[in-house]
C-alpha positions as CSV (number, residue, x, y, z in Angstrom):
1,M,131.3,94.6,100.3
2,D,133.0,91.3,99.5
3,N,133.7,90.9,103.2
4,P,130.8,88.8,104.7
5,Y,131.2,90.5,108.1
6,V,130.6,93.8,106.6
7,V,127.5,92.6,104.9
8,I,126.2,91.2,108.2
9,I,127.0,94.5,109.9
10,F,125.1,96.5,107.3
11,A,122.1,94.2,107.3
12,S,122.0,94.1,111.1
13,L,122.2,98.0,111.2
14,L,119.3,98.0,108.7
15,I,117.0,95.9,110.8
16,V,117.8,97.8,114.0
17,F,117.1,101.1,112.1
18,S,113.9,99.6,110.5
19,Y,112.7,98.7,114.2
20,I,113.3,102.2,115.3
21,F,111.3,103.6,112.0
22,T,108.5,101.4,112.9
23,Q,108.2,102.9,116.5
24,I,108.7,106.4,115.2
25,S,105.9,105.6,112.7
26,K,103.6,104.5,115.5
27,W,104.1,107.7,117.3
28,T,104.1,110.1,114.3
29,K,102.0,108.2,112.0
30,I,104.6,108.8,109.3
31,P,104.9,105.7,107.2
32,S,108.0,103.7,107.9
33,V,108.3,103.0,104.2
34,I,109.4,106.8,103.7
35,F,112.2,106.3,106.3
36,L,113.3,103.0,104.5
37,I,113.3,104.4,101.0
38,G,115.1,107.6,102.3
39,T,117.6,105.4,103.9
40,G,118.3,103.6,100.7
41,V,118.4,106.9,98.7
42,G,120.9,108.4,101.4
43,A,123.0,105.3,101.1
44,Q,123.3,105.9,97.5
45,F,124.3,109.5,97.9
46,V,127.1,108.3,100.3
47,V,128.3,105.7,98.1
48,K,128.6,107.9,95.0
49,S,130.1,110.7,97.0
50,M,132.9,108.4,98.2
51,G,133.6,107.7,94.4
52,M,132.2,104.0,94.7
53,E,129.9,102.2,92.5
54,V,126.5,101.4,93.9
55,P,126.2,97.7,94.0
56,N,123.8,96.2,91.4
57,L,121.1,94.8,93.7
58,S,118.1,95.4,91.2
59,Q,118.0,91.8,90.4
60,H,117.3,90.8,93.9
61,L,114.4,93.4,94.1
62,G,112.0,91.1,92.1
63,L,112.8,88.0,94.5
64,L,112.3,90.2,97.7
65,G,109.1,91.7,96.2
66,V,107.5,88.4,95.4
67,V,108.4,86.7,98.8
68,G,107.4,89.9,100.6
69,L,104.0,90.1,98.8
70,M,103.2,86.5,99.8
71,M,104.1,87.0,103.4
72,I,102.3,90.4,103.6
73,V,99.0,88.9,102.2
74,L,99.3,86.0,104.5
75,E,99.8,88.4,107.5
76,G,96.8,90.5,106.4
77,A,94.5,87.2,105.9
78,L,95.5,86.3,109.6
79,D,94.4,89.7,110.9
80,I,90.8,89.2,109.3
81,K,88.0,87.7,111.5
82,I,84.9,86.5,109.4
83,H,81.3,87.0,111.0
84,R,77.9,87.0,109.4
85,N,77.5,90.6,110.4
86,K,80.7,91.7,108.6
87,L,79.3,90.5,105.4
88,K,78.6,94.0,104.4
89,I,82.2,95.1,104.9
90,I,83.4,92.2,102.9
91,L,81.3,92.9,100.0
92,S,81.9,96.7,100.2
93,A,85.7,95.8,100.1
94,L,85.3,93.4,97.1
95,A,83.2,96.0,95.2
96,T,85.5,98.9,95.9
97,S,88.8,97.1,95.2
98,I,87.5,96.0,91.8
99,I,85.9,99.2,90.6
100,I,88.5,101.7,92.0
101,L,91.1,99.5,90.3
102,G,89.4,99.6,86.9
103,V,88.4,103.2,86.9
104,T,91.7,104.5,88.3
105,N,93.5,102.4,85.7
106,T,91.6,103.8,82.9
107,L,92.2,107.3,83.9
108,I,95.6,107.0,84.6
109,A,96.0,105.4,81.3
110,S,94.6,108.4,79.7
111,I,97.3,110.5,81.4
112,L,100.1,108.4,80.1
113,F,98.5,108.3,76.7
114,F,98.7,112.1,76.4
115,T,101.9,112.7,78.3
116,Q,104.1,109.7,77.3
117,S,103.1,109.2,73.5
118,A,102.0,105.6,74.2
119,D,99.3,103.7,72.5
120,F,96.2,103.7,74.6
121,M,96.1,99.8,75.1
122,D,100.0,100.2,76.1
123,A,99.1,102.9,78.4
124,F,96.3,101.0,80.0
125,F,99.0,98.2,80.7
126,Y,101.6,100.5,82.0
127,A,99.1,102.1,84.4
128,I,98.4,98.9,86.4
129,P,101.3,99.3,88.7
130,L,100.2,102.8,89.6
131,S,96.7,101.7,90.2
132,V,97.1,99.1,92.9
133,V,97.0,99.9,96.5
134,S,100.0,98.5,98.4
135,S,98.8,96.1,101.2
136,A,102.5,96.1,102.3
137,I,102.2,99.5,103.5
138,V,98.4,99.6,104.4
139,I,98.5,96.6,106.8
140,P,101.2,97.8,109.3
141,S,99.8,101.5,108.9
142,V,96.2,101.0,110.0
143,H,96.7,99.8,113.4
144,T,95.3,102.9,115.1
145,L,91.8,102.8,113.1
146,I,88.8,101.3,114.7
147,P,88.3,97.7,114.0
148,R,85.5,98.2,111.4
149,K,87.7,100.5,109.3
150,K,90.9,98.7,109.8
151,E,89.4,95.2,108.6
152,F,87.9,97.2,105.5
153,M,91.2,98.7,104.7
154,I,93.0,95.3,105.0
155,L,90.6,93.6,102.9
156,E,90.5,96.1,100.1
157,A,94.1,96.4,99.9
158,T,94.7,92.8,99.9
159,L,92.2,92.4,97.3
160,S,93.5,95.2,95.1
161,D,96.9,93.4,95.2
162,I,95.2,90.1,94.0
163,F,93.1,91.8,91.2
164,G,95.9,94.1,90.2
165,I,98.3,91.1,89.6
166,M,95.6,89.1,88.1
167,L,95.0,91.8,85.5
168,F,98.6,92.4,84.9
169,E,99.3,88.6,84.3
170,L,96.4,88.1,82.1
171,W,97.5,91.1,80.0
172,I,101.0,89.6,79.4
173,V,99.6,86.1,78.4
174,E,97.6,86.0,75.2
175,P,94.5,83.9,75.7
176,N,93.7,80.9,73.6
177,V,92.6,81.6,70.1
178,D,89.1,80.2,70.9
179,Q,88.9,82.2,74.1
180,T,88.0,85.9,74.7
181,Y,89.7,87.8,77.5
182,V,86.4,87.8,79.4
183,E,86.5,83.9,79.1
184,A,90.1,83.7,80.1
185,I,89.6,85.9,83.1
186,S,86.5,84.0,84.3
187,W,88.4,80.6,83.9
188,N,91.3,82.1,85.6
189,I,89.3,83.3,88.6
190,L,87.1,80.1,88.9
191,I,90.2,77.7,88.7
192,S,92.3,79.9,91.1
193,I,89.4,80.0,93.7
194,G,88.4,76.4,93.4
195,V,92.1,75.1,93.8
196,S,92.8,77.6,96.5
197,V,89.8,76.5,98.6
198,L,90.6,72.6,98.2
199,L,94.3,73.1,98.8
200,S,93.9,75.5,101.8
201,Y,91.5,72.9,103.6
202,F,94.0,70.1,102.9
203,L,97.0,72.2,104.1
204,V,95.2,73.3,107.3
205,Y,94.2,69.8,108.1
206,V,97.7,68.3,107.5
207,F,99.2,71.2,109.3
208,L,97.2,70.5,112.4
209,K,98.2,66.9,112.2
210,I,101.8,67.4,112.1
211,K,103.5,66.6,115.3
212,T,107.1,67.4,114.8
213,E,108.9,70.7,116.1
214,I,109.9,71.9,112.6
215,K,106.7,72.7,110.7
216,F,106.3,76.4,110.3
217,F,109.1,77.1,107.8
218,L,108.1,73.7,106.1
219,F,104.5,75.1,105.4
220,L,105.8,78.5,104.4
221,A,108.0,76.8,101.9
222,I,105.0,74.6,100.6
223,L,102.9,77.9,100.4
224,A,105.7,79.5,98.6
225,L,106.1,76.4,96.2
226,L,102.3,76.4,95.5
227,F,102.4,80.2,94.9
228,S,105.3,80.2,92.5
229,I,103.9,77.3,90.6
230,G,100.5,79.2,90.4
231,E,102.3,82.4,89.1
232,Y,104.5,80.7,86.6
233,L,101.3,79.1,85.1
234,H,99.8,82.6,85.1
235,Y,97.0,81.9,87.6
236,S,96.1,84.0,90.8
237,A,98.2,82.3,93.2
238,L,97.7,85.0,95.8
239,V,94.3,83.7,96.3
240,I,95.8,80.4,97.7
241,I,97.7,82.5,100.3
242,L,94.7,84.6,101.1
243,V,92.5,81.7,101.5
244,F,94.7,79.7,103.4
245,G,95.3,82.5,105.9
246,L,91.6,83.2,106.1
247,I,90.7,79.4,106.8
248,L,93.4,79.2,109.5
249,N,92.3,82.2,111.3
250,N,88.6,81.3,111.1
251,T,88.4,77.6,111.5
252,H,85.1,78.3,113.3
253,A,83.6,79.4,110.1
254,F,85.0,77.0,107.6
255,F,85.1,73.6,109.7
256,R,81.5,73.2,110.5
257,G,79.3,70.2,110.7
258,F,81.2,67.2,110.1
259,L,84.4,69.0,109.4
260,K,84.5,70.3,112.8
261,K,85.5,66.9,114.2
262,L,88.7,67.0,112.0
263,I,90.4,69.8,114.1
264,N,91.1,70.5,117.7
265,L,90.3,74.1,118.6
266,E,92.9,74.3,121.5
267,K,95.7,73.2,119.1
268,V,94.3,75.6,116.2
269,A,94.6,78.5,118.6
270,E,98.1,77.6,119.4
271,I,99.3,77.0,116.0
272,R,97.4,80.4,114.7
273,H,99.2,82.5,117.4
274,E,102.7,81.0,116.4
275,F,102.0,81.3,112.7
276,M,101.0,85.0,113.2
277,I,104.2,85.7,114.9
278,I,106.5,84.1,112.4
279,T,104.6,85.8,109.5
280,L,104.7,89.2,111.3
281,E,108.4,88.9,111.8
282,S,109.3,87.7,108.4
283,S,107.2,90.5,106.7
284,F,108.9,93.0,108.8
285,L,112.4,91.6,107.6
286,I,111.6,91.5,104.0
287,R,109.7,94.7,103.7
288,T,112.9,96.4,105.4
289,F,115.4,95.1,102.7
290,F,112.9,95.6,99.7
291,F,112.4,99.2,100.3
292,V,115.9,100.1,101.3
293,V,117.2,98.2,98.1
294,F,114.5,100.2,96.0
295,G,115.9,103.5,97.5
296,L,119.5,102.2,96.8
297,T,118.9,101.3,93.2
298,M,116.6,104.2,92.3
299,N,117.6,106.2,89.3
300,L,117.8,109.8,90.8
301,E,118.4,111.4,87.5
302,G,115.3,113.6,86.6
303,L,114.0,113.3,90.1
304,F,113.2,116.9,90.2
305,N,112.0,117.3,86.4
306,P,109.0,119.5,86.5
307,E,107.3,117.4,83.9
308,A,107.6,114.2,86.2
309,I,106.3,116.0,89.2
310,I,103.2,117.4,87.3
311,I,102.5,114.0,85.9
312,A,102.7,112.5,89.3
313,V,100.5,115.0,90.7
314,M,97.8,114.4,88.1
315,V,98.0,110.7,88.8
316,M,97.6,111.2,92.4
317,V,94.6,113.7,91.9
318,V,93.0,110.7,89.9
319,I,93.7,108.2,92.6
320,F,92.3,110.2,95.5
321,L,89.3,111.7,93.6
322,T,88.3,108.4,92.2
323,R,88.5,106.7,95.7
324,A,86.6,109.4,97.4
325,L,83.8,109.2,94.9
326,N,83.6,105.3,95.0
327,L,83.8,105.0,98.6
328,K,81.1,107.5,99.1
329,V,78.8,105.4,96.9
330,F,79.6,101.8,98.5
331,I,80.1,103.0,102.2
332,Q,78.1,106.0,102.2
333,S,78.8,106.9,105.9
334,D,81.8,108.2,107.2
335,I,84.8,107.7,104.6
336,F,87.4,109.4,106.5
337,P,90.3,108.8,106.5
338,Q,89.9,105.7,104.1
339,M,89.6,108.1,101.2
340,L,93.2,109.3,102.0
341,I,94.7,105.6,102.5
342,A,95.7,104.7,98.9
343,P,99.6,104.3,99.2
344,R,101.6,102.8,96.3
345,G,104.6,100.5,97.2
346,L,105.8,97.1,97.0
347,V,103.3,96.0,94.3
348,T,103.7,99.0,92.3
349,I,107.6,98.6,92.1
350,L,107.2,94.8,91.4
351,L,104.8,95.1,88.5
352,F,107.0,98.1,87.1
353,Q,110.0,96.0,87.2
354,K,108.3,93.0,85.5
355,I,107.4,95.5,82.5
356,V,110.9,96.5,82.3
357,E,112.2,92.8,82.3
358,H,109.5,91.4,80.1
359,Y,109.5,94.0,77.3
360,N,112.9,95.5,77.8
361,I,111.6,99.1,78.1
362,I,111.0,101.7,80.8
363,P,107.2,102.3,80.4
364,F,107.4,105.9,82.1
365,S,109.9,107.9,84.1
366,E,111.1,106.2,87.4
367,A,110.8,109.7,88.7
368,I,106.9,109.4,88.2
369,L,107.0,106.2,90.0
370,A,109.0,107.5,92.9
371,W,106.9,110.9,93.4
372,V,103.5,108.8,93.2
373,I,104.8,106.4,96.1
374,I,106.1,109.3,98.1
375,G,103.1,111.2,97.5
376,T,100.5,108.6,98.3
377,N,102.3,107.8,101.4
378,L,102.5,111.3,102.6
379,V,98.7,111.8,101.9
380,M,98.1,108.6,103.8
381,M,100.1,110.3,106.7
382,V,98.0,113.2,106.7
383,G,94.9,111.0,106.8
384,L,95.9,109.0,109.7
385,I,97.2,112.0,111.7
386,S,93.9,113.9,111.0
387,S,91.9,111.0,112.2
388,G,93.0,111.6,115.7
389,S,93.1,108.0,116.7
390,S,95.9,106.3,118.8
391,E,96.6,102.8,119.9
392,D,95.2,103.8,123.5
393,D,92.1,104.9,122.0
394,I,91.6,101.6,120.1
395,L,92.3,99.7,123.3
396,R,89.7,101.7,125.1
397,I,87.1,101.0,122.2
398,N,87.8,97.4,122.2
399,A,87.4,97.3,125.9
400,T,84.2,98.9,126.1
401,D,82.5,97.6,122.9
402,G,80.8,94.5,123.9
403,S,79.4,93.7,120.5
404,S,80.0,90.5,118.8
405,E,81.5,92.3,116.0
406,E,84.6,93.1,118.0
407,I,85.1,90.1,120.1
408,D,88.4,88.7,119.2
409,Y,89.5,85.1,120.3
410,D,93.3,85.4,119.9
411,G,93.9,81.9,120.8
412,D,95.1,82.7,124.7
413,L,93.2,79.9,126.4
414,S,94.2,81.4,129.8
415,S,92.0,84.5,129.1
416,L,88.8,82.5,129.1
417,N,86.6,82.3,132.1
418,E,86.5,79.1,134.1
419,N,83.2,78.1,132.5
420,D,84.1,79.0,129.0
421,T,85.2,76.8,126.3
422,P,86.9,77.4,123.0
423,N,83.9,76.1,121.4
424,S,81.5,78.6,123.0
425,V,83.8,81.4,122.2
426,E,84.3,80.5,118.7
427,G,80.6,79.8,118.3
428,S,79.8,83.3,119.6
429,Q,81.4,84.9,116.6
430,L,78.8,83.6,114.2
431,D,75.7,84.6,116.3
């Protein structure tokens, strides 16, 4: 693998195969992550069968995960439209993401406490990676759901990532001696949200004023810089990415009154469209390499250990039972297939690796981790297939549904009627 041309050949083949997997996923609703992890595992078998050593790429997994998480949250934020009549969906996603995370984490901690001989507080910490829904898998997988369910799932998964990472970081860092954990968490949230809103307004305004051709990757670099500084200081820096994406995609809601004079709606629409394309492509690329590298570096010893499989099944029962009960309380109406969409993936692996690096221990068997990731994705696949929706169905729903909730101005000014203006379209979303 020292030959750069060989590396380029393998990397190019992975991207091609990942694209094929994505298309197969759209037709079959089998999550592409399963194909990608399977490709990595298959490559590991081939390399070992040839008597060669598997290259040590685990050190790159964390970097890929951090960049991938940032891009995927930005991708999700750029897919969310804010309206007054969507307040219920937003509040439901917020409530369910917090409560499901807390309840699931406590119950999984109980399982690890009894099966892994760990102190309960340590078990609670170890359970965090298994309790977080993976937005990296949810966002590209829910494209066939009706818009209301799709937006709920994107919001809930993104918030689950943010709150899960926030809880993880606060657990690692001890609060000041004169602060309780509640005070530390409260200050963390307030500072994170306050700084995120101010920075996001400033970044969107400056972004719209830049006239040079080279600006998109410049801004991605600035976002990555702010995210990394925030994470280094143990603040919830993912909020910056989320708020920036929401403001850029919903300038009609955030730039109102005198602020409306600061932006040009035509330029906003053009920039937003190009930003979405770059973010989507970058997320696809990073997601591809992350899950293949995970499969390639996965410890396959003990994968079929009966104890590991039983524990993984117990964890999944907790995940889906807790999810179904909470969704029924907060949504009350149709909770299918949302109750089955709780995949574990990028964040689970990333936080697991952080525990290994930070404490130099393996909190529980990697086989449990692998089976929970594979199992939750397979359950999600069953839910999506059983929902019976296809992309053609969604296009038909959007074409026949004239409610303001589903009107989506995507920045294509050519699609407006002759008497319409961007102002009228954006304004209609708030009526």
